C-alpha positions in Angstrom: 52.1 137.6 83.6 55.0 135.3 83.9 55.3 133.9 87.9 58.6 134.2 89.2 59.7 130.5 90.4 61.4 130.2 94.2 64.4 129.1 93.1 66.8 128.7 90.4 68.6 125.9 88.3 72.0 125.3 86.6 73.5 122.4 84.9 77.2 121.7 86.2 79.1 118.8 84.4 76.8 116.7 84.7 74.1 117.5 87.5 71.3 120.3 88.2 72.1 122.4 90.6 69.9 124.5 92.7 69.5 127.8 94.5 66.5 129.3 96.4 66.2 132.7 97.1 67.6 132.2 100.8 70.5 130.6 100.0 73.9 131.6 99.3 75.1 129.0 97.1 73.8 126.5 94.8 73.2 122.8 95.8 73.5 120.0 93.9 69.9 118.1 92.9 71.4 114.4 92.8 69.7 114.7 89.2 71.0 114.4 85.4 67.7 115.7 83.7 66.2 119.4 84.6 62.8 118.0 85.2 63.4 115.7 87.7 66.1 118.6 89.5 62.8 120.4 89.6 60.8 117.6 91.2 63.9 117.3 94.1 64.3 120.8 94.9 60.0 121.7 95.1 59.4 118.4 97.2 62.8 120.0 99.5 60.9 123.4 99.3 57.6 121.9 100.2 59.6 119.8 103.1 61.3 123.4 104.6 64.9 121.2 103.5 65.7 123.4 100.9 69.5 124.6 101.9 68.7 123.6 105.2 72.5 122.0 106.7 70.9 121.0 110.3 67.9 119.1 109.4 67.9 115.7 111.7 68.6 111.8 109.8 65.0 111.7 111.0 63.9 114.4 108.9 65.9 113.7 106.1 65.2 109.9 106.2 61.3 110.9 106.2 60.7 109.8 102.6 63.1 106.9 102.5 62.3 103.2 101.4 58.4 105.1 101.0 58.2 103.4 96.9 56.9 106.6 95.2 59.1 109.1 97.3 62.3 107.2 97.8 64.8 109.3 96.5 67.5 106.1 96.8 64.7 103.8 95.0 64.0 106.7 92.6 67.6 107.1 91.6 68.0 103.3 91.2 65.1 102.6 88.7 65.8 105.6 86.5 69.3 104.2 86.4 67.2 100.9 85.2 68.2 99.1 88.6 66.4 96.8 90.1 64.9 97.2 93.7 61.5 96.1 95.0 58.9 97.2 96.9 58.5 94.1 99.6 62.1 95.3 100.5 61.2 98.9 100.7 58.1 98.2 103.2 60.5 96.2 105.2 63.3 98.5 105.6 60.6 101.3 106.0 59.7 98.7 109.1 63.1 98.6 110.4 63.9 102.4 110.3 60.1 103.3 112.1 61.1 100.3 115.3 64.5 100.6 115.6 66.3 104.0 114.3 63.7 106.7 114.1 63.3 106.2 118.0 66.2 106.3 119.3 68.8 109.1 119.8 70.3 108.8 116.3 67.5 109.9 114.5 67.6 113.3 116.2 71.7 114.6 115.5 72.0 116.3 113.0 72.6 114.8 109.4 75.7 116.2 108.7 77.2 116.1 112.1 76.8 112.2 112.8 80.3 110.3 113.4 81.1 107.0 112.4 81.3 106.4 116.1 77.6 108.0 116.9 76.5 104.6 114.4 79.0 102.2 116.2 77.4 103.3 119.7 73.9 103.2 117.8 75.1 99.2 116.9 75.9 98.7 120.3 72.7 99.7 121.9 70.7 97.3 119.4 73.5 94.6 121.3 72.6 95.9 124.8 68.7 95.5 123.9 69.2 92.0 122.6 68.3 92.2 118.7 69.3 89.6 116.5 72.0 89.8 114.7 70.4 89.6 111.6 68.2 92.6 112.5 71.0 94.7 113.4 72.7 93.9 109.8 69.4 94.8 108.4 69.0 98.3 110.6 72.6 98.8 109.4 72.1 98.3 105.8 68.5 101.0 105.9 71.1 103.1 107.4 74.2 103.2 105.3 71.7 103.6 102.3 69.9 106.7 103.6 74.0 108.3 104.0 75.2 106.8 100.8 72.7 108.7 99.1 73.3 111.5 100.9 76.8 111.4 100.3 75.9 110.5 96.5 74.0 113.7 96.3 76.2 115.3 97.8 74.2 116.2 101.0 77.2 115.2 103.4 80.8 115.1 102.8 81.2 111.7 103.8 79.4 108.4 104.6 80.9 107.5 107.8 79.1 104.4 108.2 80.8 103.2 104.8 83.3 101.5 106.1 81.5 99.8 109.5 81.5 95.7 108.6 78.5 93.3 109.7 78.3 92.7 113.2 79.8 89.6 114.4 77.5 87.4 117.0 77.5 84.1 117.1 73.8 83.8 115.3 76.0 85.2 112.2 79.4 83.3 112.7 78.5 79.9 113.5 76.8 77.6 110.7 75.4 74.1 111.3 76.0 71.6 108.3 73.5 69.4 107.3 73.8 65.7 107.7 73.6 63.1 104.9 69.9 61.4 106.6 69.0 65.2 106.3 70.3 65.5 102.7 67.9 62.7 101.3 64.6 63.5 103.9 64.4 67.4 101.9 65.7 65.6 98.1 65.1 62.0 97.9 61.6 61.9 97.8 60.1 65.3 97.1 56.7 63.8 95.8 56.0 61.9 99.3 57.6 65.0 101.6 55.9 67.9 99.9 58.8 69.6 101.4 58.3 72.0 97.9 56.0 73.7 97.2 56.8 74.5 93.7 58.9 72.4 91.6 60.7 75.7 91.3 61.5 75.8 94.8 62.8 72.4 94.6 65.2 72.9 92.3 67.0 76.3 93.5 67.9 74.0 96.9 68.8 71.2 94.5 71.4 73.5 92.9 72.6 75.0 96.6 73.3 71.6 97.2 74.9 70.0 94.2 77.0 73.0 93.2 77.3 75.4 96.8 76.8 78.7 94.4 76.1 81.4 96.9 72.4 82.7 96.9 72.8 85.9 95.1 74.5 84.0 92.4 71.8 81.0 92.4 68.5 83.0 92.1 70.7 85.6 89.5 71.2 82.2 87.4 69.8 82.4 83.4 69.1 79.8 81.3 72.1 80.7 79.1 74.4 79.9 81.7 73.5 76.1 82.4 75.1 73.9 79.8 72.7 71.5 79.8 74.9 69.1 77.1 78.0 69.4 78.7 77.3 69.3 82.1 78.1 72.8 83.6 77.1 75.7 84.7 79.4 79.2 84.1 78.7 81.4 87.1 79.4 85.2 86.4 76.1 87.0 87.7 74.8 87.6 90.7 72.1 90.0 93.0 74.2 92.9 94.7 73.7 95.9 96.8 70.1 94.3 99.2 69.0 93.1 95.9 68.9 96.3 94.0 70.2 95.2 90.7 72.3 91.8 89.2 76.7 92.6 89.2 79.2 90.6 89.1 80.0 87.8 91.9 80.9 88.1 95.3 85.0 87.5 94.4 84.7 89.4 91.0 86.4 86.2 89.2 83.4 84.1 86.9 83.7 81.0 87.3 82.5 77.5 85.8 80.8 74.1 88.4 80.3 70.9 86.8 76.7 69.7 87.3 76.5 65.9 88.9 74.5 63.8 86.8 71.2 63.9 89.3 71.3 68.1 88.9 71.8 67.7 85.2 68.5 65.6 84.8 66.5 66.9 86.7 67.6 70.8 85.2 66.9 69.2 82.0 63.6 68.0 83.2 62.4 71.2 84.3 63.6 73.4 81.2 61.3 70.9 79.4 58.5 72.1 81.3 59.0 75.4 82.7 57.4 78.3 80.2 60.3 80.4 81.2 63.8 78.9 79.4 64.9 81.3 77.2 68.3 82.1 77.5 67.5 85.4 79.3 65.0 83.8 81.7 66.2 83.4 85.3 66.6 79.6 86.0 65.0 79.9 89.5 61.0 82.4 88.8 58.3 82.9 90.3 55.5 81.9 88.1 55.1 85.1 86.1 58.7 84.7 85.1 60.6 87.3 87.6 63.2 86.4 90.1 63.0 85.2 93.3 63.2 88.0 96.2 64.9 87.5 99.8 61.8 86.9 101.0 61.0 83.8 98.6 63.9 82.4 99.3 64.5 81.8 102.9 60.4 80.8 102.9 60.7 78.3 100.5 63.8 76.5 103.0 62.6 77.2 106.1 59.3 75.5 105.0 61.2 72.3 103.6 62.9 71.5 107.0 59.5 71.9 108.9 57.7 69.8 106.3 60.5 67.1 106.4 61.2 67.2 110.5 64.7 68.6 110.7 65.0 70.9 114.1 67.5 73.8 114.2 70.4 73.8 116.3 70.2 75.8 119.5 73.9 75.9 119.3 74.6 76.4 115.8 72.8 78.1 112.9 71.5 76.0 110.0 70.6 77.8 107.1 70.9 77.8 103.3 74.0 78.7 103.4 74.8 75.7 105.5 74.8 73.8 101.7 77.8 75.9 101.2 79.6 74.3 104.1 78.3 71.0 103.7 79.4 70.5 100.0 82.7 71.7 101.3 83.0 68.9 104.0 81.6 66.3 102.0 84.1 67.0 99.2 87.4 67.6 101.7 86.2 64.5 103.1 86.3 62.8 100.2 89.8 63.2 99.1 89.2 65.9 96.9 91.9 68.0 96.0 91.1 72.1 98.1 92.6 74.2 95.8 90.0 72.5 93.3 87.0 73.5 95.3 88.1 76.5 96.4 87.8 77.4 92.7 84.6 75.8 92.6 83.0 77.4 94.9 85.0 80.8 94.6 87.2 81.4 97.4 90.4 83.0 97.3 92.2 81.3 100.3 92.6 78.6 102.2 91.4 80.0 105.5 88.3 80.9 103.9 87.8 77.1 103.1 88.9 75.9 106.2 86.3 78.3 107.9 83.7 76.4 105.8 85.1 72.9 106.8 83.5 70.8 109.7 85.6 68.0 111.1 84.1 67.2 113.8 81.0 65.8 111.7 81.2 61.7 111.9 78.6 61.2 110.1 80.0 62.4 106.7 81.5 59.7 104.7 84.3 60.1 101.3 80.9 58.1 100.2 78.0 60.3 100.7 78.5 63.0 98.8 74.8 65.2 97.8 74.7 64.0 94.3 74.8 59.9 95.5 72.1 60.5 98.6 69.5 61.7 95.9 67.3 59.1 94.4 67.9 59.3 90.5 64.5 58.0 90.2 63.3 61.8 90.9 61.4 63.6 88.2 60.5 67.0 88.7 57.1 66.8 87.4 55.9 64.9 90.4 56.4 68.4 92.5 53.9 69.3 90.1 
């Protein structure tokens, strides 16, 4: 005897829709295949969410960032996009620590307004939560509401137009002095600042080219032209490290490699087992790309190893290499327009934000490549 299912499915366009016995109309599953649509419906029925318009943000978010249940992560993996399990775990902790205990969590997801989200963020600021943690928390909320909009569970994402929090921590960046650059890059075999050759190469690229984090960690050997001494930048990690897309400006560009960077990259290319055109230049021991956590861990370890203190009034971070390189090049008399093209900026206003004219120790003869000893060999880092 055939068992009747407690729901019906039908396809409209590219997506499958469902309807239970108690629902008046069909709702989208957000899935393109019938098998996945059935899995979504069964999950909604088990959690008592099928056809329910007034479930709270917390109820709706219950499976989010749980690796094998998260609707967002599952969809991205099905589309061939990258999302890390470590990233999901970190975002889940953010949800549980800051969002679920809040009043926002108890609001019906379809009733949440942009004002509710802004009030929630203001509460985090008043409680002294760091700017970076606030941005991570807001990112988690945006992902959930964005996925809900994508699945047509809510008519629009009220968090879509909310910008990053503007805090002193986020706005002001320190830059490196020439002495600090020498300490980081000139004698890696003696300082042991860099745990692996990949760590050293990663930040040497940052220091010598000013490339952004997402661009460096998405860089493949096919875009490194050792013979002609330049790097073609066309890719970057996007949307919380979920997939590789175009650069922040949306444009491709080339940067010239200083001789020392070219030499170090050439030697590194000869020693790494991952040197095919499609391989990541900066990769872990198994050939996979660095995570954001690995990036920051390598940077902070290096600063601690060479005794570089972090300024109290400003923020010394990997992005400081872009500030430093721009300032050094401008102080050396280079054409600002050429610098902007190299660093991927659209206008002079952005460039001025990255120029630190109050730093007396940066001289015209002190470009980053000039302060690094040409005697360095990447093999010495092994």
